C-alpha positions, 0 to 999 in steps of 0.5 A: 870881059864882055868880048871874052866869050868869043874865044871859043864860040863853037864850045859856047854854043854847044855847051850853054843851055837854052831857055825855057819854052814857056818863056819864049812862048810868053814873049811871042804871045805878048808881042804884037808881031814876029819881028825880034831884035836880039841884043847881045845875041852871042852865038844865037842860042836864044835867037834860034829858039825864037826863029823856031817859034816863027819869029824873024830875028835880027841880032846885034852882037859886039863880038865879031867872032860870036856874030860870025858863028851865029851867021853860020847858023842862019842868023842875021847879025850886025856887029855893034854894041847896042848903045852905038848900034844904028837902027836906020829907021827899023822897028821891032815887035820885041827886043830881047836880051838873053844873058846879056843885059848886064853888059848894056848901060841900063838907062841908055839901053832901056831908052833905045829899046823903047825907041826901036819898039813898035807901040805895044812892043815888048822888051824882055831881058832874061838869064839863068841863075844856076846852083850846083850842089855844094860838093861841086861849087865849093871845090870850084871856088877853092881851086879858082882862088888858088889859080887866080888869087888876084881875080876880082871874082874871088870875093863871090860865095861858092853858091850865089844866092838867088835873091841877089839875082832877083834884086838885079832884075828888079833894078832892070825893071825899075830902069824900064819904068823910069823911062816913062815909055813902058807900062808897068814891068812884070817879073817872070821866073822859071825853075828847072833842072838839068843833069850833067856828066863830068865831061858835059860840065867841064865843057861848059865851065870854060865858057863862063865869066872869069874862066874865059880869061884864065891862062891854060894852066890856071884853067886846067887846075880849076877843071881838074878840081871840079872833075875830081869832085864830080867823080866823087859824086859818081860822075854825074850831078843835077844842076838847079836852074832858075831863069829870071826875066824882066819884061815890059810893054811899050806904052802907046797904041797901034 
């Protein structure tokens, strides 16, 4: 599934939200320099934010379609899975992974990140947890069950509890700690909201996991149900977002 997101890279880039400015600023301020490696950079949504903050960013991305789009937006990208990517002696002040670390082997990934980080360099993985109102989430879940009854994603609740994601980020941090190459990891959290119109949300939904693999008729059934639900709310709703991060500084002195 990791390489299914490149089906429509342009839509992915246009519809997916960026990351809180305070998160980017915190990572930049806590890193010893401006050189950033973006693991699973996708279309470069996070990378462009770091570039805007004055960083020089190299992306590593397993999906060539996503990499091509990121390059078209001015990002240098090498196509590879992080575990097999060859740094060729290069090192970085920060290694970031925006909404992508769950595709990386957590042990091998943490060890490799430590290897390519300079002393006092920062590893930061982060991602969004979003919670639509029940009036939108429940029709979506019901339509998905009808359209794709055999999907393994059907066991999920309509509204996924934040504490499950927080526990996942605690586990990520534990893997950093187990390498014995990082100082004590930190957990960061940013809460924010974003308003969506019907069309904006229906543009974003096909870029999410599970929907990228549906047949056109299955996807249409899901989008019709969600569109009707948003229409019943007046054509617009507010999404609650929480951006979680696990971050740690590589042990050592510069």
